C-alpha positions as CSV (number, residue, x, y, z in Angstrom):
1,M,110.2,84.6,98.0
2,L,111.6,87.2,100.0
3,E,112.3,85.6,103.4
4,G,115.9,85.8,105.0
5,P,117.8,87.3,108.1
6,D,118.4,90.4,106.5
7,L,114.0,91.4,106.0
8,F,111.7,92.4,108.1
9,I,108.7,91.8,106.1
10,D,105.3,93.8,107.7
11,E,102.0,92.3,105.6
12,V,99.1,93.9,105.3
13,A,96.3,93.8,103.3
14,T,94.6,97.5,102.3
15,G,96.0,100.9,101.0
16,P,95.1,102.7,104.3
17,E,97.0,100.0,106.0
18,V,99.9,100.7,103.8
19,L,100.2,104.3,104.5
20,R,99.6,104.1,108.1
21,I,102.5,101.5,108.1
22,V,104.3,103.6,106.4
23,R,104.2,107.2,107.7
24,R,104.3,105.5,111.3
25,G,107.9,105.5,110.3
26,G,111.4,102.5,109.7
27,I,109.6,101.2,106.3
28,D,112.4,100.8,103.3
29,L,110.4,99.6,100.6
30,V,106.9,98.7,99.7
31,V,105.7,95.9,97.7
32,A,101.9,96.6,96.3
33,D,99.7,95.2,93.9
34,L,98.3,97.6,91.3
35,Q,94.9,96.5,91.5
36,I,93.9,95.8,95.8
37,G,90.5,97.1,97.3
38,A,89.7,100.3,97.3
39,M,92.9,101.5,97.4
40,G,95.4,99.8,94.6
41,G,99.0,100.2,94.1
42,M,98.8,103.2,92.2
43,A,96.7,105.1,94.9
44,I,98.9,104.1,97.4
45,C,102.0,105.4,95.7
46,M,101.2,108.7,94.6
47,E,99.8,109.0,97.9
48,L,103.4,108.1,99.6
49,R,104.3,111.1,97.0
50,H,101.7,113.8,97.8
51,D,103.3,112.6,101.6
52,E,107.0,113.0,100.5
53,S,106.0,116.7,99.0
54,Y,105.4,118.2,102.9
55,L,106.0,115.7,105.7
56,P,109.9,115.1,106.6
57,G,111.7,112.5,106.3
58,D,113.4,110.0,103.7
59,P,111.1,109.1,100.7
60,V,110.1,104.6,100.9
61,A,110.9,103.2,97.3
62,V,107.8,101.7,96.2
63,L,107.5,98.2,94.1
64,M,104.5,98.0,91.4
65,L,103.2,94.6,90.7
66,L,101.2,94.8,87.9
67,D,99.2,92.6,85.7
68,R,100.3,93.3,82.5
69,R,103.0,95.2,80.4
70,A,100.5,98.1,79.6
71,D,99.9,99.1,83.0
72,V,103.7,99.9,83.2
73,F,102.7,103.8,82.8
74,L,100.2,104.0,85.6
75,A,103.3,102.6,87.0
76,R,105.2,105.3,86.3
77,R,102.7,108.2,85.9
78,S,102.1,107.1,89.9
79,G,106.2,107.6,90.9
80,A,106.7,103.7,91.2
81,D,110.3,103.5,91.8
82,G,110.2,100.0,90.4
83,F,107.3,97.3,88.9
84,L,107.5,93.9,87.8
85,V,104.8,91.9,85.4
86,K,102.9,89.0,86.7
87,P,103.5,86.1,86.3
88,L,106.1,86.5,89.2
89,D,109.0,84.1,90.1
90,P,111.2,84.2,93.4
91,Q,114.8,85.2,90.8
92,R,112.7,88.0,89.6
93,V,111.0,89.6,92.9
94,R,114.4,89.9,94.9
95,A,116.2,91.3,91.8
96,A,113.5,93.7,92.0
97,V,113.5,94.2,96.0
98,R,117.5,94.2,95.9
99,T,117.8,97.2,93.7
100,L,115.0,99.1,95.3
101,L,116.5,98.8,98.7
102,S,120.3,100.0,97.2
103,G,118.7,102.8,95.5
104,E,118.3,102.9,92.3
105,E,115.3,102.4,89.9
106,Y,113.7,98.6,88.9
107,D,112.2,98.4,85.4
108,D,111.3,95.3,84.7
109,E,112.4,93.9,81.4
110,F,110.3,90.4,81.4
111,L,107.6,90.1,78.5
112,R,109.6,93.2,76.8
113,P,108.9,93.1,73.5
114,A,111.8,92.7,71.2
115,T,112.7,95.9,69.3
116,V,112.2,94.8,65.3
117,R,114.8,97.2,62.9
118,A,113.5,98.0,59.5
119,G,115.6,96.4,57.0
120,A,117.1,93.6,59.3
121,E,117.7,90.3,57.8
């Protein structure tokens, strides 16, 4: 979904590997699933935010991949810069990545419930 000449992607399988690579430097964005092994996206994000509170360097944006709309609370609570609710599609993933790399936050509108107004016909 994210291949292109302007992106370099480093894939890792565990939360500790993500932290090791980010701490090494040169990472602009972490895409993490909420649930991966013993250290999922929420723990990764919270650890990165903790590092940023006392280590030198620029903050790294985090895009959290969520299983349900109800998980948005967890993504926000952990300090994620953006989130996507599964199922994923390439257009939404690319839009989220572009937005986060430009320094903005990204809230996924997919599956957002319709607003109901009292008295509306």
